N, C-alpha and C positions, 0 to 999 in steps of 0.2 A: 622583730621581736625588740622590744626594749630588755635591759637587763644591764643592773651596775658590773663594773669593768673596773680591778684595779690593776695598775703594773708595779710589782714587788719584786726587791731583792735580796734574793734568800741566802743562807751560808753567806752574808754580808758582816762585814764591819764599817761601813756606811752608805748613803745614798752612793750609786752610780761602783758598786761592788758586788759580788758576788757571782750569782748566776739569774737573771729577771728571768721571771714566771708570768703572764697575763693571768687572772684571779677573775670569771663570769659567773656571778650569782644568781641560779634562775631556780624561778618558784617551781616549775614542771617541768617535766620531759621536755627534753629538745630532740630536733631533727640531728642525728649522725652527719649526717650531710651539710647542716649548717655549720656545727660545729666543729667541722673541720675545713667549712670555707673561711670561721674566723678566727684560729689557729693559723690561716693562711695569711689570713690579711696583718694580724698580730708582728709574723715572724719570727716568732721566738724559737728558744728552746722548745719548748712546751709553754699550752695554754691549757691549765685547768677547770674544770665547768662543776659546779659544785651544785648541789641540791638536796634540800631536806628528803628525807625519805617517808620520814611520819611529823606532820605538822605537828604533833603536843608529845612528843618526843625529843627531848633538846640534845645536842650532842652527835645524832642520830644523819645520817649525809650520804648521800650519792657522790661520788670522786670520779670524772674521768680525765686521761686527759694527751693531746693532740701535742702533735710537734707540725709542722707546718703540713705535715706530706703525710701523718701515719698517726691514726694511735695507736696506744702503747698501755701494756699489761703494768708497768710501774714508773710512778717518778719520785723522786724523792723531794728535792729544791722544791714543785712546783704546790705539793702535799704540805710541806712545810711552811709554805708562802697562802698553801688554801687556811693553814689554823689559822695565820696569823690576821687576814682579814676577816677572819669569820671572830676574835675575842673584839679583831678594832674595832668590830658594826656595831659589836653589841649583839650581834646574830645568835654567840655562845658567851655563858658567863665564863670570865675571867676563873674559875677556881672548877670548870666542868672540864673532860675529857672530849674532843673534836673525835667520834668514831666514822669511819670512812669506808663505806661499803665499794670496793675496787674488782677491775680482773685480778689480781691476787690477793683476795680475800680483803678481812675487815684489817683496818689500820690504823692506828692508835698516835694521836698528841697530843699533849700534855706542856703545861706550860711549866721550865725550869729558870727560877729569875727571870732574867730578860732574853733566855731563849728558849726557843722548842723543843722538844726529846720527839719525834717520832718512833714506835716501836716499826721496827720491818723482819720482816722475812730473812735468816742469813741463805749467803747466798756461795757458797765452800767451791773452790772451783776442783781441776783436778786437770793433772800434768799430762801435754797433748802436741801431740805435733802441730806446725803452723803450718796450714793450706798455702799451697805454693803461691808465690806471690806476695804476702803477706808483709812478710818482714820485707822485703823489694818499696812494695807501696810506702811501709811505715820509713824507711830508711833506717832502723837500727841493727847491731846485731842481738837479741837477747841474751839476758845469762839463764833465763829459763821462761818457758812458756807454759799455760794453761787457759782452759776452759770453764764456761760455770754460761749459767742462766742469762750475767749481762753479755757477756761475747767471751771474745779473746781476751787474758791478761798478760802482760809480757816484760814482766819483771829487766830491770836494764841494771849492770854494774855500781852507778853512780846517779847520786840527785841531776847532776850538774851534765847527766845526757840525756834523764828526762826532759828540763826544761829547752833544750837543744831539738829537743824532736821537729819535723819540714816536714812531715806527707803529702806523697804526689796525692790529692786526693782524689782522681780521678778513676786510678786504679785503684783505690782503698775504699771504692761505695761499692766494691762488688763483693766486700765481707763485712762479715759482725762488727757489733760496735767492738772495737778496739781500745784497753786501759794499758797506756803504759806506766811502772812503776818502778819506782826507787829507795833506795831506806833512806831517812832526809840528813841531810849534813849540817840541818840547823837546831839547837840543839833544845827549840821550841816545839819540835812537829817530829815524833816518829816516823813519818814516811812523806811521800811525796807522790804526786799521779797528775795523767794529765788522760782525757778521754777524746776518742774521736769515735763520731758516727755518719760519718757523709753517703750513705746507706738509706738512712733515716732522715734526713735534710737538716744535718746539723756537722757541720764539718769537724769543729773543736765543740766539745760544752764547755762552757766555764767551769761551771762546782755539781760535781752529776754524785747525790746522795744515791740512786741506785746502786751506783759502783762499788759504794765501801760498804754498801753490803756482801762483797764479794770480799770486797780490797781489806777490813776488818779481820775476820774469820783470817784469813793468809798472812798478812802480820803480825796480828793476836800468836801465833802458832810462830812462827816466824822468833817473834823478838821474846815471847815467852811472858806476854801481860794482857788481859783482859780490857783495858779499857786506855785508850787511844788517842792521838792528836793528828788530822794532817790538813795536810794543803795542798790543793790542787791548783796548780802549778800553773794556772791559763793567763791570759793578759790580765783579765780583771781579776784572779785569784780569789782562793776561797776558804775557811776554817772549816774544817768539821770535825765532831766532839763522837768519839766511837765504841761505842760498851758494846762488846761480845758473851752476850749468852747465849749456851749453846744452840738452839736455831733460831735464835732470834737475835737482833744488831741493832742497838741504839741508834741513832744520829742525832746529833746537837747542831742549832745554829741559833743566827740572829736574822731575822727578816724586816725589811724597811720597805715601805711603802714609798714610792717615785709619785704616784698619779694616779685621780680617779675620777673615774669617768662612767658614759653611759653606752652601752651598743643601742644603735637606734633604728636597724637594720634586722 
């Protein structure tokens, strides 16, 4: 089946930064096996598939996300990329909110100047003992270990230690997603993080919106503030604005379309 396909950098300061996602625009439901095959072909951390739920109801879409190996319940950067594509292609008027039916409920995206702002559920974490082998696979000594819907969150003593993490990905693939984080040593940011998910076909995710649904409440409590600016210290790097409001977390960032094309198979 043919369908428009876009390569978008999300939470990006310009092209070739942030987290790349593929966005495929559908007019009708598609076979999940086909969507998984497309995501494997794209070989990006996420490929998003967007289709209108009701043709005459602007702003209402179904949204599904696939890594190269599995469908996932929540993805921030591919949601941001999807909303960006809808406005850029004028499938959705600039002043309208995009509402997405997803496996994590209804998610909303609005334009905020040059940014896209996502309304996501918060993912509070709780202190937990690490599973045997987790810290060894990451090669770290954590100051605090927590767990939530995202998976593992491990606080390190210094931002430099976060940047220096060099996991052994083979044994790490036995564990859920692992997010390492620390208070920022750069006054421009409140905290830094990195995110590893080899179990899901992603050794390191460049910028992870869903992880900030947990990181936001975690650092909001520690720093005593509800609006934070975060930096994900991957090789590509990316900036995420975070606002914590009860059981919701707003994530803000920019998106840049890198390529446009069409699936022909």
